[in-house]
GUMAR-879506 format. One record per residue (C-alpha): residue in one letter; z, y, x; residue number from 1. Coordinates in steps of 0.1 Angstrom, whole numbers, plus 5000, padded with zeros to 4 digits. Example, Ala and Ser with C-alpha at 12.3 -4.5 7.8 and 13.67 -1.06 7.14 Angstrom:
<pts>
rest a; Z 5078; Y 4955; X 5123; nr 1 .
rest s; Z 5071; Y 4989; X 5137; nr 2 .
</pts>
This chain:
<pts>
rest x; Z 5025; Y 4975; X 5139; nr 1 .
rest x; Z 5049; Y 5004; X 5147; nr 2 .
rest x; Z 5069; Y 5023; X 5121; nr 3 .
rest x; Z 5062; Y 5058; X 5117; nr 4 .
rest x; Z 5090; Y 5087; X 5117; nr 5 .
rest x; Z 5076; Y 5113; X 5109; nr 6 .
rest x; Z 5078; Y 5137; X 5069; nr 7 .
rest x; Z 5049; Y 5162; X 5082; nr 8 .
rest x; Z 5030; Y 5182; X 5043; nr 9 .
rest x; Z 4999; Y 5161; X 5050; nr 10 .
rest x; Z 5006; Y 5129; X 5034; nr 11 .
rest x; Z 4990; Y 5128; X 4995; nr 12 .
rest x; Z 5014; Y 5114; X 4970; nr 13 .
rest x; Z 4994; Y 5093; X 4944; nr 14 .
rest x; Z 5014; Y 5085; X 4909; nr 15 .
rest x; Z 5014; Y 5043; X 4904; nr 16 .
rest x; Z 5030; Y 5039; X 4871; nr 17 .
rest x; Z 5058; Y 5054; X 4852; nr 18 .
rest x; Z 5082; Y 5033; X 4835; nr 19 .
rest x; Z 5109; Y 5037; X 4803; nr 20 .
rest x; Z 5136; Y 5013; X 4808; nr 21 .
rest x; Z 5170; Y 5012; X 4788; nr 22 .
rest x; Z 5203; Y 4998; X 4790; nr 23 .
rest x; Z 5228; Y 4985; X 4762; nr 24 .
rest x; Z 5260; Y 5000; X 4764; nr 25 .
rest x; Z 5292; Y 5007; X 4745; nr 26 .
rest x; Z 5279; Y 5040; X 4731; nr 27 .
rest x; Z 5241; Y 5029; X 4726; nr 28 .
rest x; Z 5213; Y 5030; X 4743; nr 29 .
rest x; Z 5211; Y 5047; X 4780; nr 30 .
rest x; Z 5175; Y 5056; X 4790; nr 31 .
rest x; Z 5168; Y 5059; X 4825; nr 32 .
rest x; Z 5130; Y 5060; X 4842; nr 33 .
rest x; Z 5111; Y 5043; X 4873; nr 34 .
rest x; Z 5088; Y 5053; X 4892; nr 35 .
rest x; Z 5061; Y 5036; X 4918; nr 36 .
rest x; Z 5052; Y 5061; X 4940; nr 37 .
rest x; Z 5024; Y 5055; X 4973; nr 38 .
rest x; Z 5022; Y 5080; X 5001; nr 39 .
rest x; Z 4991; Y 5081; X 5030; nr 40 .
rest x; Z 4983; Y 5104; X 5053; nr 41 .
rest x; Z 4939; Y 5091; X 5052; nr 42 .
rest x; Z 4942; Y 5081; X 5084; nr 43 .
rest x; Z 4960; Y 5047; X 5085; nr 44 .
rest x; Z 4996; Y 5060; X 5078; nr 45 .
rest x; Z 5007; Y 5040; X 5041; nr 46 .
rest x; Z 5044; Y 5038; X 5022; nr 47 .
rest x; Z 5053; Y 5032; X 4993; nr 48 .
rest x; Z 5085; Y 5039; X 4972; nr 49 .
rest x; Z 5105; Y 5035; X 4937; nr 50 .
rest x; Z 5128; Y 5060; X 4925; nr 51 .
rest x; Z 5144; Y 5052; X 4899; nr 52 .
rest x; Z 5162; Y 5082; X 4875; nr 53 .
rest x; Z 5172; Y 5094; X 4841; nr 54 .
rest x; Z 5142; Y 5123; X 4842; nr 55 .
rest x; Z 5111; Y 5121; X 4852; nr 56 .
rest x; Z 5107; Y 5141; X 4882; nr 57 .
rest x; Z 5136; Y 5131; X 4895; nr 58 .
rest x; Z 5125; Y 5100; X 4897; nr 59 .
rest x; Z 5086; Y 5108; X 4908; nr 60 .
rest x; Z 5101; Y 5131; X 4940; nr 61 .
rest x; Z 5134; Y 5097; X 4946; nr 62 .
rest x; Z 5100; Y 5079; X 4951; nr 63 .
rest x; Z 5082; Y 5097; X 4973; nr 64 .
rest x; Z 5114; Y 5102; X 4992; nr 65 .
rest x; Z 5115; Y 5068; X 4993; nr 66 .
rest x; Z 5081; Y 5063; X 5007; nr 67 .
rest x; Z 5082; Y 5082; X 5035; nr 68 .
rest x; Z 5112; Y 5060; X 5053; nr 69 .
rest x; Z 5085; Y 5031; X 5050; nr 70 .
rest x; Z 5055; Y 5044; X 5070; nr 71 .
rest x; Z 5032; Y 5019; X 5086; nr 72 .
rest x; Z 5004; Y 5020; X 5102; nr 73 .
rest x; Z 4974; Y 5003; X 5099; nr 74 .
rest x; Z 4948; Y 4985; X 5121; nr 75 .
rest x; Z 4909; Y 5003; X 5105; nr 76 .
rest x; Z 4879; Y 4998; X 5119; nr 77 .
rest x; Z 4857; Y 5028; X 5114; nr 78 .
rest x; Z 4860; Y 5028; X 5074; nr 79 .
rest x; Z 4874; Y 4993; X 5063; nr 80 .
rest x; Z 4893; Y 4962; X 5074; nr 81 .
rest x; Z 4887; Y 4948; X 5102; nr 82 .
rest x; Z 4880; Y 4918; X 5087; nr 83 .
rest x; Z 4887; Y 4896; X 5054; nr 84 .
rest x; Z 4930; Y 4892; X 5044; nr 85 .
rest x; Z 4950; Y 4879; X 5018; nr 86 .
rest x; Z 4977; Y 4897; X 5015; nr 87 .
rest x; Z 5006; Y 4875; X 4992; nr 88 .
rest x; Z 5036; Y 4888; X 4977; nr 89 .
rest x; Z 5058; Y 4866; X 4950; nr 90 .
rest x; Z 5030; Y 4854; X 4926; nr 91 .
rest x; Z 5008; Y 4881; X 4937; nr 92 .
rest x; Z 4979; Y 4875; X 4962; nr 93 .
rest x; Z 4950; Y 4903; X 4967; nr 94 .
rest x; Z 4921; Y 4896; X 4984; nr 95 .
rest x; Z 4906; Y 4923; X 5003; nr 96 .
rest x; Z 4875; Y 4919; X 5020; nr 97 .
rest x; Z 4854; Y 4945; X 5041; nr 98 .
rest x; Z 4824; Y 4960; X 5030; nr 99 .
rest x; Z 4793; Y 4979; X 5048; nr 100 .
rest x; Z 4793; Y 5017; X 5049; nr 101 .
rest x; Z 4786; Y 5034; X 5013; nr 102 .
rest x; Z 4800; Y 5006; X 4990; nr 103 .
rest x; Z 4826; Y 5019; X 4980; nr 104 .
rest x; Z 4865; Y 5015; X 4972; nr 105 .
rest x; Z 4860; Y 4985; X 4950; nr 106 .
rest x; Z 4895; Y 4981; X 4939; nr 107 .
rest x; Z 4918; Y 4986; X 4909; nr 108 .
rest x; Z 4955; Y 5004; X 4896; nr 109 .
rest x; Z 4976; Y 4997; X 4926; nr 110 .
rest x; Z 4954; Y 4982; X 4947; nr 111 .
rest x; Z 4933; Y 5013; X 4953; nr 112 .
rest x; Z 4962; Y 5039; X 4954; nr 113 .
rest x; Z 4973; Y 5018; X 4982; nr 114 .
rest x; Z 4941; Y 5011; X 4997; nr 115 .
rest x; Z 4928; Y 5054; X 4992; nr 116 .
rest x; Z 4965; Y 5062; X 5008; nr 117 .
rest x; Z 4959; Y 5047; X 5036; nr 118 .
rest x; Z 4922; Y 5064; X 5045; nr 119 .
rest x; Z 4900; Y 5027; X 5038; nr 120 .
rest x; Z 4862; Y 5040; X 5018; nr 121 .
rest x; Z 4847; Y 5008; X 5017; nr 122 .
rest x; Z 4866; Y 4977; X 5006; nr 123 .
rest x; Z 4863; Y 4946; X 4977; nr 124 .
rest x; Z 4895; Y 4933; X 4962; nr 125 .
rest x; Z 4907; Y 4908; X 4939; nr 126 .
rest x; Z 4948; Y 4909; X 4925; nr 127 .
rest x; Z 4946; Y 4869; X 4920; nr 128 .
rest x; Z 4977; Y 4856; X 4895; nr 129 .
rest x; Z 5005; Y 4882; X 4891; nr 130 .
rest x; Z 4989; Y 4917; X 4884; nr 131 .
rest x; Z 5029; Y 4936; X 4881; nr 132 .
rest x; Z 5020; Y 4969; X 4902; nr 133 .
rest x; Z 5053; Y 4963; X 4922; nr 134 .
rest x; Z 5048; Y 4933; X 4936; nr 135 .
rest x; Z 5002; Y 4940; X 4941; nr 136 .
rest x; Z 5016; Y 4967; X 4957; nr 137 .
rest x; Z 5037; Y 4949; X 4985; nr 138 .
rest x; Z 5010; Y 4921; X 4984; nr 139 .
rest x; Z 4987; Y 4950; X 4989; nr 140 .
rest x; Z 5009; Y 4966; X 5019; nr 141 .
rest x; Z 5013; Y 4927; X 5038; nr 142 .
rest x; Z 4978; Y 4925; X 5040; nr 143 .
rest x; Z 4969; Y 4953; X 5056; nr 144 .
rest x; Z 4998; Y 4953; X 5082; nr 145 .
rest x; Z 4991; Y 4920; X 5092; nr 146 .
rest x; Z 4954; Y 4930; X 5102; nr 147 .
rest x; Z 4946; Y 4931; X 5136; nr 148 .
rest x; Z 4916; Y 4942; X 5155; nr 149 .
rest x; Z 4895; Y 4926; X 5185; nr 150 .
rest x; Z 4913; Y 4944; X 5212; nr 151 .
rest x; Z 4947; Y 4932; X 5198; nr 152 .
rest x; Z 4938; Y 4897; X 5197; nr 153 .
rest x; Z 4915; Y 4899; X 5228; nr 154 .
rest x; Z 4953; Y 4916; X 5243; nr 155 .
rest x; Z 4969; Y 4884; X 5230; nr 156 .
rest x; Z 4946; Y 4858; X 5237; nr 157 .
rest x; Z 4945; Y 4873; X 5269; nr 158 .
rest x; Z 4908; Y 4882; X 5270; nr 159 .
rest x; Z 4883; Y 4907; X 5269; nr 160 .
rest x; Z 4868; Y 4915; X 5237; nr 161 .
rest x; Z 4831; Y 4903; X 5245; nr 162 .
rest x; Z 4848; Y 4870; X 5251; nr 163 .
rest x; Z 4860; Y 4868; X 5215; nr 164 .
rest x; Z 4825; Y 4875; X 5202; nr 165 .
</pts>
């Protein structure tokens, strides 16, 4: 799982959520916005970030900049993932299963944003326990990062791919 140091324009940005937060100070309430953004190139690279600002467009811009700093390469198998995996972050659990070609992306909200940004076309997912968008995205990315192809497993075990199957 190598980190990608590239800020090229072919990344697709996807806004997952915008949250209005307020802080009470001596003079009254101060309103700010936080934006959760996912970026990906559709070829196995994905990143997510959060931006906070007093205006929504500024928060989104900051979120995109943060996401491009945290890019990760994901191991894929054709249009799906190599094996079943459960991503865990805090109280969120995301179950991801490979699907046959033509199934499509069966995922909700935050998971769909990450999966589509990576470039996965066929997958089945289920969010278990907490559905907080920030934690769900972190759990999804953690699960996708821990995926390994048959070639990678064979290399670790010092065997051929045919011996593993």
